[in-house]
Every structure is written in structure tokens, then in C-alpha cells.
C-alpha positions in Angstrom: 23.7 25.2 14.1 22.9 21.5 13.5 24.8 21.5 10.2 28.5 22.3 9.9 31.1 22.4 7.1 34.7 21.6 8.0 36.7 23.3 5.3 40.0 21.6 6.2 38.4 18.1 6.0 36.0 19.2 3.3 33.2 17.4 5.2 29.6 18.1 6.0 28.0 17.0 9.3 24.3 17.0 10.2 23.5 16.2 13.8 20.7 17.0 16.3 22.6 15.4 19.2 20.9 12.0 18.7 21.6 11.1 15.1 24.4 12.1 12.8 24.9 12.2 9.0 28.4 12.8 7.5 29.6 13.5 4.0 33.0 14.2 2.5 34.3 15.7 -0.7 37.0 13.6 -2.4 39.6 14.8 -5.0 37.9 17.1 -7.6 34.5 17.2 -5.9 33.2 13.7 -5.7 30.6 13.7 -2.9 31.0 10.6 -0.6 28.8 9.3 2.1 30.7 8.6 5.3 28.3 7.9 8.1 24.6 7.7 9.1 23.8 6.6 12.6 23.9 7.5 16.3 25.5 10.8 17.1 29.2 10.4 17.9 31.4 12.5 20.1 34.5 11.4 18.3 34.6 10.7 14.6 37.8 10.5 12.6 36.7 11.1 9.0 40.1 10.0 7.6 39.3 6.5 8.9 35.7 6.5 7.6 36.5 5.2 4.1 39.1 2.5 3.6 40.7 2.8 0.2 42.2 -0.2 -1.6 42.5 -1.3 -5.1 39.5 -3.3 -6.4 39.7 -5.5 -9.4 37.3 -4.3 -12.1 36.7 -1.0 -10.5 37.7 1.9 -12.9 39.7 4.9 -11.7 39.1 8.5 -12.9 41.5 9.5 -15.6 42.9 12.4 -13.6 43.8 9.9 -10.8 45.2 7.2 -13.1 48.1 6.5 -10.7 45.8 6.4 -7.6 44.4 2.9 -8.3 42.9 2.7 -4.9 40.1 5.3 -5.7 37.1 4.2 -7.7 33.5 5.3 -7.8 32.5 1.7 -7.8 33.8 1.3 -4.3 33.2 4.8 -2.9 30.1 5.2 -0.8 28.3 8.0 -2.6 25.5 10.4 -2.0 23.9 10.3 -5.4 25.2 7.4 -7.6 25.5 7.9 -11.3 25.8 5.7 -14.4 28.7 5.7 -16.8 31.7 6.9 -14.7 32.7 3.6 -13.3 30.0 3.0 -10.7 28.2 -0.1 -11.7 25.7 -0.1 -8.8 22.1 1.1 -9.0 22.2 4.8 -10.0 20.1 7.5 -8.5 20.2 9.6 -11.7 20.3 8.7 -15.4 19.8 11.0 -18.3 20.2 11.3 -22.1 22.2 14.4 -22.8 21.7 16.6 -25.8 24.5 14.7 -27.7 22.7 11.4 -27.2 25.1 10.0 -24.6 24.2 9.0 -21.0 27.4 9.1 -19.1 27.1 11.4 -16.1 29.8 12.8 -13.8 28.7 15.2 -11.0 31.2 17.4 -9.1 30.8 19.7 -6.1 30.3 23.4 -7.0 29.0 25.1 -3.8 26.8 24.7 -0.8 24.5 26.7 1.4 23.4 26.1 5.0 20.4 27.9 6.5 17.9 27.6 9.3 14.4 26.3 8.6 13.2 24.5 5.5 11.9 25.4 2.0 8.9 23.9 0.3 9.0 22.2 -3.1 6.9 23.8 -5.8 3.9 21.6 -6.8 4.8 18.8 -4.4 3.8 17.9 -0.8 6.8 18.4 1.5 7.7 18.5 5.1 7.5 21.9 6.8 8.6 23.6 10.0 6.3 25.4 12.4 9.1 27.7 13.5 12.4 28.4 11.8 14.5 26.9 14.6 12.9 23.5 14.3 15.2 22.4 11.5 18.4 23.2 9.6 18.9 22.7 5.9 21.9 22.0 3.7 21.8 22.4 -0.1 24.8 21.1 -2.1 25.1 22.1 -5.7 26.7 19.6 -8.0 27.4 20.2 -11.7 27.8 17.6 -14.5 31.3 18.0 -16.0 29.8 18.1 -19.5 28.1 21.4 -18.5 24.5 20.5 -19.2 23.1 19.5 -15.8 23.1 21.0 -12.3 21.9 19.0 -9.4 21.0 20.5 -6.0 20.9 17.9 -3.2 18.8 19.1 -0.3 19.1 17.8 3.3 17.0 18.9 6.2 17.6 17.7 9.8 14.9 18.2 12.4 15.6 19.1 16.0 12.5 17.5 17.6 12.5 14.2 15.6 15.3 11.9 14.4 14.5 12.5 10.8 16.5 13.7 7.8 14.5 14.6 4.6 16.2 14.5 1.2 15.3 15.6 -2.3 17.0 16.7 -5.5 16.4 19.5 -8.0 17.8 18.8 -11.4 18.2 21.7 -13.8 19.2 21.9 -17.5 21.9 24.6 -17.6 22.9 23.9 -21.1 21.6 25.0 -24.5 20.2 21.7 -25.7 17.4 19.4 -24.6 18.1 16.7 -22.0 15.9 13.7 -21.1 15.9 12.4 -17.5 15.3 8.7 -17.5 15.7 8.3 -13.7 15.6 10.8 -10.9 15.6 9.2 -7.5 15.0 11.1 -4.3 17.6 9.3 -2.1 20.6 7.1 -2.5 22.1 5.7 0.7 25.3 3.6 0.9 25.9 1.5 4.0 29.1 -0.4 4.7 27.6 -3.7 5.4 25.3 -6.4 3.9 24.5 -8.0 7.3 21.0 -6.6 7.3 17.4 -7.6 6.9 15.1 -6.0 4.3 11.7 -5.0 5.7 8.9 -4.0 3.3 5.1 -3.8 3.2 3.2 -5.7 0.5 -0.4 -6.8 -0.1 -3.4 -6.6 -2.3 -6.8 -5.0 -2.2 -8.4 -5.6 1.3 -5.1 -7.1 2.5 -2.7 -4.1 2.5 0.6 -3.4 4.2 1.6 -6.9 5.3 5.1 -7.1 6.8 7.8 -9.0 4.9 11.2 -9.4 6.4 14.0 -11.3 4.7 17.9 -11.1 4.9 19.5 -9.1 2.1 20.9 -11.2 -0.7 23.7 -10.4 -3.2 22.4 -8.5 -6.1 19.3 -6.2 -6.6 15.9 -6.5 -4.8 13.1 -4.2 -5.7 9.6 -3.3 -4.5 7.8 -1.0 -6.9 4.5 0.2 -8.3 3.8 1.0 -12.0 0.0 1.3 -11.4 -0.1 5.1 -11.3 -0.5 5.1 -7.5 1.3 3.9 -4.5 -0.8 0.7 -4.8 -2.4 -1.9 -2.6 0.5 -4.2 -3.6 3.5 -2.3 -2.3 4.2 0.6 0.0 6.8 3.2 -0.7 8.5 2.4 2.5 11.7 0.4 3.1 13.7 -0.5 6.2 17.1 -2.1 6.6 17.8 -3.5 10.0 20.3 -5.5 12.0 19.5 -9.3 12.0 18.8 -9.0 15.8 16.6 -6.0 15.6 13.1 -6.3 17.1 10.5 -3.9 18.3 12.6 -2.6 21.2 16.3 -3.0 20.2 18.6 -3.1 17.2 19.6 -0.7 14.5 17.0 0.3 11.9 17.6 2.5 8.8 14.2 3.4 7.3 13.0 5.4 4.4 9.5 6.6 3.3 8.7 8.6 0.2 6.4 11.7 0.2 4.9 10.6 -3.1 1.6 9.1 -4.3 2.5 7.6 -7.7 4.8 5.1 -9.4 7.8 4.4 -7.2 10.7 2.1 -6.8 12.5 1.0 -3.5 15.6 -0.9 -4.5 18.6 -2.4 -2.6 21.8 -3.7 -4.0 24.4 -5.8 -2.2 27.6 -5.4 -4.1 30.5 -7.8 -4.5 32.4 -5.9 -1.7 29.8 -6.5 0.9 28.2 -3.0 0.9 24.5 -2.1 0.5 23.0 0.7 -1.5 19.4 1.7 -1.0 17.7 3.9 -3.7 14.2 5.2 -3.6 12.2 7.5 -5.8 9.9 7.7 -8.8 9.9 4.4 -10.7 12.1 4.8 -13.8 9.9 2.2 -15.6 8.3 4.1 -18.5 9.6 7.4 -17.1 11.2 10.0 -19.3 11.2 13.7 -18.5 12.0 16.4 -21.1 14.2 19.2 -19.8 14.6 22.0 -22.2 17.2 24.7 -21.6 16.5 26.3 -18.2 13.9 23.7 -17.1 14.1 22.0 -13.7 12.7 18.8 -12.2 12.1 18.4 -8.5 12.1 14.9 -7.0 9.7 14.0 -4.2 11.1 14.1 -0.7 12.5 11.0 1.0 12.2 10.7 4.8 15.1 9.0 6.4 14.9 7.6 10.0 17.7 6.0 12.0 17.4 4.4 15.4 19.4 1.9 17.5 16.3 1.0 19.5 14.2 -1.1 17.2 11.0 -0.7 15.2 8.9 0.9 17.9 11.4 3.7 18.2 11.5 4.0 14.4 7.7 4.3 14.3 7.7 6.8 17.1 9.9 9.1 14.9 7.7 8.6 11.8 4.5 9.2 13.8 5.9 12.5 15.4 7.2 13.6 12.0 3.9 13.0 10.3 1.9 14.8 12.9 4.2 17.8 13.4 5.8 18.3 10.1 3.7 16.7 7.3 0.0 17.0 8.1 -1.0 20.6 7.3 -4.7 20.3 8.1 -6.2 22.3 11.0 -7.5 19.0 12.2 -4.1 17.5 12.8 -4.2 17.8 16.5 -8.0 17.9 16.9 -10.0 14.9 18.1 -11.8 13.2 15.3 -15.5 12.4 15.4 -17.2 9.0 15.6 -18.3 8.4 12.0 -21.1 6.2 10.6 -20.9 5.6 6.8 -23.9 4.7 4.7 -22.1 2.4 2.2 -22.4 -1.1 3.6 -25.7 -0.2 5.1 -27.4 1.1 1.9 -24.9 1.0 -1.0 -26.7 3.1 -3.7 -30.2 2.3 -2.6 -31.3 5.3 -0.5 -33.5 8.4 -0.3 -33.2 11.5 1.7 -35.7 10.1 4.2 -33.9 6.8 4.5 -30.6 8.5 5.2 -32.2 10.7 7.8 -33.7 7.6 9.5 -30.3 5.9 9.3 -28.8 9.0 10.9 -31.4 9.1 13.7 -30.6 5.6 14.7 -26.9 6.3 14.8 -27.2 9.6 16.6 -29.2 8.0 19.4 -26.3 5.7 20.0 -23.7 8.5 20.1 -22.6 9.0 16.5 -21.2 12.5 15.7 -20.7 12.4 11.9 -23.0 10.8 9.2 -21.5 10.2 5.8 -23.5 9.8 2.6 -21.4 7.6 0.3 -21.7 6.9 -3.4 -24.9 7.3 -5.5 -26.1 10.9 -4.8 -25.3 12.4 -8.3 -26.3 11.9 -11.9 -28.5 8.8 -12.5 -26.1 6.7 -10.4 -28.0 3.6 -9.1 -25.2 1.3 -10.1 -21.4 1.9 -10.5 -21.7 2.0 -14.4 -22.5 5.7 -14.9 -22.3 9.4 -13.9 -18.8 9.7 -12.5 -17.8 13.3 -13.4 -21.4 14.7 -13.3 -20.9 16.1 -9.8 -23.1 19.1 -10.1 -26.1 17.0 -11.4 -27.8 16.0 -8.1 -30.0 12.9 -8.2 -33.4 14.5 -7.5 -35.1 11.1 -7.1 -33.0 10.4 -4.1 -32.3 14.0 -2.9 -35.3 16.2 -4.0 -34.0 19.0 -1.8 -30.4 18.7 -3.0 -27.5 18.0 -0.8 -28.3 21.1 1.3 -31.7 19.7 2.2 -30.2 16.5 3.6 -27.3 18.3 5.2 -29.7 20.6 7.0 -31.7 17.7 8.3 -28.6 15.9 9.5 -27.4 19.0 11.3 -30.8 19.3 12.8 -30.1 16.1 14.6 -27.1 17.6 16.3 -24.7 15.7 14.0 -22.1 16.6 11.4 -22.6 15.7 7.7 -20.1 14.2 5.2 -20.1 13.3 1.5 -18.3 10.8 -0.8 -16.6 12.0 -4.0 -14.3 10.4 -6.6 -13.0 13.4 -8.6 -10.2 11.7 -10.6 -12.5 9.4 -12.5 -15.1 9.6 -15.3 -17.8 7.1 -16.4 -18.1 6.4 -20.2 -21.8 6.8 -19.6 -21.7 10.4 -18.3 -22.5 13.8 -19.5 -18.9 14.8 -18.9 -17.4 12.0 -21.1 -19.9 12.6 -23.9 -18.9 16.2 -24.0 -15.2 15.7 -23.6 -14.0 12.2 -24.5 -10.5 13.5 -24.9 -10.4 14.4 -21.2 -9.8 10.8 -20.2 -6.4 9.2 -20.4 -6.0 7.5 -23.8 -3.6 6.3 -26.4 -4.1 6.9 -30.2 -5.4 3.9 -32.2 -6.1 2.0 -29.0 -9.4 1.3 -27.3 -9.4 2.3 -23.7 -9.5 -0.3 -20.9 -12.2 0.0 -18.2 -12.1 -0.9 -14.6 -15.2 -0.6 -12.5 -16.9 0.9 -15.5 -14.8 4.0 -15.4 -11.9 5.8 -17.1 -9.2 8.0 -15.5 -9.4 11.7 -16.1 -6.3 13.2 -17.7 -5.2 15.4 -14.7 -2.0 16.3 -16.6 -4.2 18.9 -18.4 -4.9 22.3 -16.9 -8.4 22.5 -18.3 -9.4 19.1 -16.8 -8.1 20.1 -13.5 -9.9 23.4 -13.6 -13.2 21.5 -14.3 -12.6 19.1 -11.4 -11.9 21.9 -9.0 -14.8 24.0 -10.2 -17.4 21.2 -10.0 -16.3 19.8 -6.7 -16.1 23.3 -5.1 -19.6 24.0 -6.4 -20.9 20.9 -4.6 -19.0 21.6 -1.4 -20.1 25.2 -1.4 -23.8 24.3 -1.9 -24.3 23.0 1.6 -22.8 22.9 5.1 -20.5 19.9 4.6 -18.2 18.9 7.5 -16.3 15.9 6.0 -15.3 14.6 2.6 -14.3 11.0 1.7 -12.1 11.3 -1.4 -12.0 8.0 -3.3 -9.9 6.7 -6.2 -11.1 3.2 -7.3 -8.9 2.1 -10.1 -5.3 2.0 -11.4 -4.1 3.9 -14.4 -4.1 2.4 -17.9 -3.9 3.8 -21.4 -1.5 6.4 -20.1 -1.4 9.0 -22.8 -2.6 12.6 -23.2 -4.0 14.4 -26.2 -2.6 17.6 -24.8 1.1 16.7 -25.0 3.5 15.9 -27.9 5.0 12.5 -28.5 8.3 13.5 -26.8 6.5 14.0 -23.5 4.1 11.1 -23.3 6.3 9.2 -20.8 5.8 12.1 -18.4 2.0 11.6 -18.2 2.0 9.1 -15.3 4.1 11.5 -13.2 2.2 14.6 -14.4 -1.0 12.8 -13.3 0.2 12.8 -9.7 1.3 16.4 -9.9 -2.3 17.1 -11.2 -3.8 15.2 -8.2 -1.7 17.3 -5.9 -2.8 20.5 -7.7 -6.6 19.8 -7.4 -6.2 18.6 -3.8 -4.2 21.7 -2.9 -6.8 24.0 -4.4 -9.9 22.2 -3.0 -8.6 21.6 0.5 -7.4 25.2 0.8 -10.7 26.5 -0.5 -12.5 24.5 2.3 -10.1 24.5 5.3 -12.9 23.7 7.7 -13.8 20.4 6.0 -12.2 17.2 7.4 -10.9 15.4 4.3 -10.2 11.7 4.3 -8.4 9.9 1.4 -9.8 6.5 0.5 -8.5 5.1 -2.9 -10.4 1.8 -2.9 -9.3 1.4 0.7 -5.5 1.3 1.0 -4.4 1.9 -2.6 -2.9 5.3 -1.8 -2.1 5.4 1.9 1.2 7.3 1.7 3.1 10.3 3.0 2.2 12.4 0.0 -1.6 12.2 0.5 -1.2 12.8 4.3 0.0 16.3 3.5 -3.4 17.2 2.1 -5.7 14.9 4.0 -5.0 14.1 7.7 -6.6 10.7 7.7 -7.0 7.7 5.3 -9.5 4.9 5.0 -7.0 2.1 5.9 -8.6 -0.7 3.9 -11.9 -1.8 2.5 -11.6 -4.9 4.6 -13.2 -4.4 8.0 -12.9 -7.9 9.3 -11.3 -7.8 12.7 -8.8 -10.6 12.1 -7.5 -9.1 8.9 -7.5 -5.6 10.3 -5.2 -6.6 13.1 -2.5 -7.3 10.4 -3.3 -4.3 8.3 -3.3 -1.8 11.1 -0.2 -3.3 12.7 1.7 -3.0 9.4 0.3 0.5 8.7 1.5 1.6 12.1 5.2 1.1 11.1 5.0 4.5 9.4 1.6 6.1 10.2 0.2 7.2 13.6 -3.2 5.7 14.6 -4.9 9.1 14.2 -4.4 8.9 10.5 -6.1 5.5 10.2 -9.9 5.1 9.5 -11.0 2.0 11.4 -14.6 1.0 11.5 -16.9 -1.8 12.9 -19.0 -3.5 10.2 -21.8 -6.0 10.2 -21.4 -9.7 10.4 -21.0 -11.9 8.5 -18.3 -9.6 7.2 -18.9 -8.3 3.7 -15.3 -9.0 2.6 -14.5 -12.4 4.0 -17.8 -13.7 5.4 -16.4 -14.1 8.9 -18.5 -13.6 12.1 -16.7 -12.1 15.1 -18.0 -10.8 18.4 -19.0 -7.1 18.6 -16.6 -6.3 21.4 -13.6 -7.8 19.4 -14.5 -5.7 16.4 -14.8 -2.7 18.6 -11.5 -3.1 20.3 -9.7 -3.4 17.0 -11.6 -0.5 15.3 -11.2 1.8 18.3 -7.4 1.7 17.6 -7.7 4.7 15.2 -10.4 7.0 13.9 -13.4 5.0 15.0 -16.7 4.5 13.2 -19.2 2.1 11.8 -20.0 0.7 8.3 -23.5 -0.6 9.1 -27.1 0.2 9.8 -27.1 0.5 13.6 -30.9 0.7 13.7 -31.1 -2.9 12.4 -29.3 -4.3 15.5 -31.1 -5.9 18.3 -31.9 -3.8 21.4 -29.2 -5.6 23.3 -26.7 -5.0 20.5 -27.6 -1.3 20.3 -27.0 -0.9 24.0 -23.6 -2.5 23.5 -22.8 -0.1 20.7 -24.0 2.8 22.7 -21.6 1.8 25.5 -18.7 1.3 23.1 -19.1 4.7 21.5 -19.3 6.4 25.0 -16.1 4.5 26.0 -14.3 5.5 22.8 -15.1 9.2 23.4 -13.7 8.8 26.9 -10.5 7.3 25.6 -10.0 8.9 22.2 -7.6 11.6 23.3 -5.1 9.0 24.3 -5.8 6.8 21.3 -5.6 9.7 18.7 -3.0 11.9 20.3 -1.0 9.6 22.5 2.0 7.3 21.8 1.4 4.0 20.2 3.4 0.8 20.9 3.3 -2.6 19.3 3.7 -5.4 21.7 2.9 -8.7 19.9 3.0 -9.2 16.2 0.4 -11.1 14.1 3.2 -11.8 11.7 5.4 -13.7 14.1 5.1 -16.9 16.1 1.8 -18.7 15.7 0.4 -15.5 14.0 -2.6 -16.0 16.2 -2.1 -13.2 18.7 -1.7 -9.5 18.6 -1.2 -6.9 21.3 -0.6 -3.1 21.3 -1.0 -0.2 23.6 -1.5 3.6 23.8 0.0 5.9 26.4 -1.3 9.5 26.8 1.1 12.3 26.2 1.4 13.0 29.9 1.7 9.3 30.8 -1.3 9.3 33.1 -3.4 6.9 31.0 -2.5 3.5 29.4 -4.8 1.6 27.1 -3.8 -2.0 26.4 -5.4 -4.3 23.8 -4.9 -8.0 23.2 -6.4 -10.3 20.6 -6.4 -14.1 20.2 -8.0 -15.2 17.1 -8.3 -19.0 17.3 -8.8 -21.0 20.4 -6.4 -23.8 21.1 -7.2 -26.8 23.4 -5.7 -26.4 26.8 -4.2 -23.2 25.6 -1.4 -21.4 27.5 -2.2 -18.5 29.7 -0.6 -15.6 27.8 1.5 -13.1 29.8 2.1 -9.8 28.0 4.5 -7.1 29.1 3.6 -3.5 28.6 6.1 -0.7 27.8 6.6 3.1 28.0 5.5 3.3 31.6 7.0 5.0 34.7 8.7 2.1 36.6 8.3 3.9 39.9 4.6 4.7 39.5 1.6 2.5 40.2 -1.3 2.0 37.8 -4.9 1.2 38.6 -7.1 -0.7 36.3 -10.1 1.6 35.6 -11.7 -0.6 32.9 -11.4 -4.2 31.9 -13.5 -5.6 29.0 -13.1 -8.9 27.4 -14.9 -11.1 24.8 -17.2 -13.4 26.7 -16.4 -17.1 26.9 -18.6 -19.8 25.3 -18.1 -22.1 28.3 -20.8 -23.2 30.6 -20.7 -21.2 33.8 -18.1 -19.0 32.2 -19.2 -15.9 34.0 -18.1 -17.5 37.3 -14.4 -17.6 36.4 -14.5 -14.5 34.3 -16.0 -12.6 37.2 -13.2 -13.9 39.4 -10.7 -12.8 36.9 -12.0 -9.2 36.5 -9.0 -6.9 37.0 -11.0 -3.7 37.5 -9.7 -1.9 40.6 -6.4 -3.9 40.7 -3.2 -1.9 41.1 0.0 -2.8 39.4 3.5 -1.3 39.6 4.9 0.2 36.4 8.0 -2.0 36.7 5.7 -5.0 37.3 3.7 -4.3 34.1 6.8 -3.8 32.0 9.0 -6.6 33.3 6.6 -9.3 34.7 3.6 -8.4 32.7 -0.1 -9.1 33.0 -1.8 -12.5 32.5 -4.7 -12.8 30.0 -7.5 -15.1 31.1 -8.1 -18.6 29.8 -9.5 -18.3 26.3 -12.0 -21.0 25.2 -13.6 -19.3 22.2 -12.4 -17.9 18.9 -11.8 -14.2 18.3 -11.2 -13.1 21.9 -10.1 -9.6 22.8 -9.1 -7.8 26.0 -9.2 -4.1 26.7 -7.5 -2.9 29.8 -7.4 0.8 30.8 -4.8 1.8 33.4 -4.7 5.1 35.3 -1.4 6.2 36.9 -1.9 6.8 40.6 
């Protein structure tokens, strides 16, 4: 059993032999956090918490003489407000008597093999019962109105602990939750860096690393979704931690709505991390007998740096979070119609578009926006999903799908089920179905409103209409978009006392319609989009095994976006495409090979009309697609390692690699964006290899130089056929050639001999 309770010590220990998590009950049932880190053979719990009197730290009345014990100094499992702990609380509530002081005490616990799900929420799962062990600790508020069950699951195959809380009103009156976090973690040091992911549309998941400072620091979203601006991920690491060494404590949230990731360094030099649903504009009514489940938090610890942290997240996502039948299946090479045609297309033009792509090796053609209602611009028809645009598709979706399949290719479709256009049949019939506030005009974004998915009747309509479309033809893939943030957050279906629940209920509603639709069509590959990277989170991954990483397909910006995304998410979850130049987002022109090398680092595809390329370019694309098909097993299912960061140093170079699960194939990629005069010859060390093995270069591709007679020295530098020792590649490295042009890239494929 990976979880034990020591009755004499009144302590709980979770360990899988590599990581360990220890808690202890103090006095009348205060639950303290004693340790989270590397598994220890010897641990004296009596020495884990040093008690001493602290000025300004109140003592419980029953322990008035024990002035060394205070909740403001005790490292706790679930901090509360009002009982002498002045740090960030995990739970706040207004009790039926109007007060908000909470005091939770231990009541009981249960230890069992396996893991339970969470009703209405995405949650980690086990494939076999013996893959994990779970501890549930029941705490009760001394006033008698609230019961809190803290759930901990530790996995045997990954160094991950997932936590959540279930809060129940066990009294007779009504209680209002005003904050319900998923995790609170107290660490006995402030000598840590805070690492978070920030950004904006088309520039998501940029890495920010700063030392912790005294006081409170918060990353949050109040936009109704995870957001382009902040990721619901947070890591605390040792100052000396890098990709391959140093302690890292990381947390991700299995949630797709408003969130808060907060840290507080207290006056005693300790750090508290709290993560969960954002308490801004949050209030949840709990009538007698009602319960509220928090989303799961995913905790990772490693002493081996950020690559090791990511390896644990990647394995956890693939093995315990992605439910889709496609989770371990190779994903097809995709060509999307959006940047090639936008909304200006016909059935024949899409078939011609597909013919050009299929000739070059494409396996999946996706028809993007504009196929329904009278939608020639983005100002109408969202919600009118069952009204097919006959001018564009005279034979309905089935006619187009059949013709695409006749080319030997799969067919996919774009939808945006959570939105409605003011100019639509749906909104004219049901104006109250959009989120709205009485006596206020609604705000538009992209000429659309947000459907009120807190309502069962709205959700039923969405599920019914989307299922009718998906059932009308042989559809292999769906791109599920969500192109705006929430405003006017109110519902005509709920009373005034519950209006501050609507933003949270909206996310529950999203999960409900996704659950019903994806389960109705298990053979469709679903990809979440959300305006690019607005909602790339652990919650959505549960329903959809891949996500459109960003609307920005520029190779230079994508290096940063994909690098940051990889902190938590494996490459197989990332949609990464080559688009035309000049790039539609930033206007930059980069070589085709460089765009390919960057885009092949995930689920590969194209956002362009391949038939409009020159014959020479088409041959290049044909070769790229063939090469990707040859390598995609390692890229999609292998292990990913970051080698050089675009966020460090000159921020001009990036490198990463993939290693197949059996270690027989290694794919190395290097990018240098701006050429420097008399630039250094860069040496890059690989990792994750067998030091005793030899590796032969089976493929070496690079961005051609602009120099006169460049082919002479490039030909001399070609490494194809060269043999390297594994120890040589890891400790001496491999030299990149002289770079005398911007936006250079190298691709090296090694085969173990």
C-alpha cells in the first residue's frame, strides 16, 4: 500500500518509492503538512515542525497555555480564515449565521486502492486499480455546518499526486462558499523562484521566472476561460534549478475557467501556494445537504529540474487524463482550409484544395468556418448549425465528405458550439439563451454573444444540433472553437442569490456538452481550439486529446509558444502547422524547411493552399510530409527534451529533441533566428541517450545558406552517415554549421547502432 496511517504518530504518508508526502494531526485534529519531496528512508516526524512562540500569532483557546502553537505558523493542508491563520486561505464561506470564521478538525479517513472520478468534472483516472492509491480525509467545521473531504491520490507509474476537495453543507441553514481552492501547499522556505506562463492572443505561454518576494503574488483569469493571458500552472523551484537539476514543485489545475494561482511568503520565511477557482466574483449557494466539488490539482515534485518535471506531466496526461481512443494512436497530417480560403469557398473549390493536398501526402482535410447559415462573414449565423449553406455546399456536408473520402483522405469540420450571433435564427427565437444582465445591453466580441450553458435547455439544444450535424455525414475530425471571453455574466434561469455561480456553471456546462458529444462520437478525433491558445488546459485535454496551440503560426514565435507549452503538455497534444509567407499574423517570411522543422514538433499540418505553391515548393512539401510520417511515431509517442531555451541568453536560439520509447531513434532540432556577423559555432549537447551505444546520423537537413558557393561548405559539413558515441553526444555535443542567414534550422535523425 502506497498510503499508510501511523496511529501512534497520527500521521499519514503517501509514497511511491520516489516521492513522499507526509501529514500529521495536531492536538484536537488540526491537519498539518509536514513534508513533500524525495522519498526518504528515515523521517522523524517529531522534528518536522519546529514549534516556538511567534509574536502576533494567536493560540487556540483550548491551548491557551501552549503559546508555541498557532495556526499562523503551522504548515497546513487546507488553510482557513478567521481562526488565527492570516495567510491566503484555501476555503472561505459565509455561514448561516452570517459569520465567516472557519475551524476544520479531523473526523475520519479512508484509504483505498484505485481512484474515484468527480461528478460533472474532468478528473484523472486509472486504467487498472493497482496503478494508484487514494486517501480521503474528512474534516468537520466546529460550528457543525460544513464537512470537507480532502482527497489525495498518488500514482505508482508517475511522480504525481492529485488533490481535490468536496465541501458539503451538513447543517440546516444555507451556507455561501466565497472561495474553494483545490490545493494549498505550505513549504518551509522562501528561497524559491516562481515560474509561470503568461501571454496574449497569438503569443501564449511565455515563461516568466522571478524570485519569490515577501507578500502575495497572483496569476489569475477572470475571463471565463483559462485565457491567452495566464496558464493555470505554477512552479516553485530552487534558485539553481535548470532543465536537468534542482528541486521543482509544480501544480496544474484540471479546470477550464476562471482560476487563481497564488503564492505568499510570510513573515517567518515560509511559502504557501494556493490554486483553484478564482474567488473573484465567486459565490456558491449550498443549501442543506448540497455539496461542491473543486477541480483536481496535479502536484509534481522532482529534484532533477524542469525536464524531469515535464516528463512526469507528459506521462500523466497521456496515461491518466486523456480518455480518447486516439490518445496513443498516431495522428494524421492535417490541411486546414482557413488561411487558404477563409469563408470564400464552394464544394468544388474545397475538393480542388483537397486534391492538391492529397497529392503531396495529406491525410485529413478540414473545412473551417463558413459552411452553415448565411455565413460569408463572421457577423452572423453562429448557432444555426443545422442550416447548411446550400450556395456553398449544395449536396450538404455529406456530399463534400463523400468526395473527400473518395480521394482516399479523411474529412474534418470546424464548429463553435458555445457562441451565438445576434444575427441568427437561434438568437431571434431565444434571446434569453445568451448570457445577459437585466437592464444592461450586452457586449459583443467578434459579432457574437456567449450562450448560457448554465441552462439545461440551452445545453440540450447545443448537443442535439451538433450531434445532428456530426451524424449527417462520415466525419473523422472536429475542430471545436471558442473565440471570445465571457461578459455580461448573468442567467435568466437562476435567482439573484445564484448569479455569482454562473461563470463556474458555464464551465460545468461546457464539460457537460463535451462529455455528451464526444461520447456519442467516440470515433471522431476532437481538437480544442478556443481562438488558438485561450483554453489549452488539463481540463479540456480530458475530452479532446489535442489542442490548436496558437493562432500564430510564425516559426519564430512558435518556438517560444511550443517551448512554454511543453512544460506541462506533451507534443502529441499540440497542433503545429506550416502556413504561407508572409505570415498572416506577423508578416514575417521564413524558409519552408525552418517552418517545417518547428511545426513537425507536434501534430503536424498546413494552414495554406498547397496547390498555389511552385512546383519546386510542392516537391519540398511532399518530401517533408513523407519524412514526418517516417518520424511521427517518435515525435508523437516518444520522450521530449528541451535543450536550449528561447527565453534565456540571447533569446536567439532554441533546441529540443525526441527519443523513441525504445531509445532506438533520436530526433534533434536546432533553430537560430537572427544571423550574427562572425557568429560562434554552436555546440549542443543531447540528452537521454545510452552512453555505451553508438548512434548513426540517418538524416541531416538544414536551412540553406545565402552565401555564394554555400553548397560547397554545406556539402562538406553534411553529417549523414556519421557515427557518434552516446556519451560523446551527451557530454561533448555536436557542432552546428556556420550560420550566415536568418531563420536557420537543423534537423538531425540518429539511429542507435
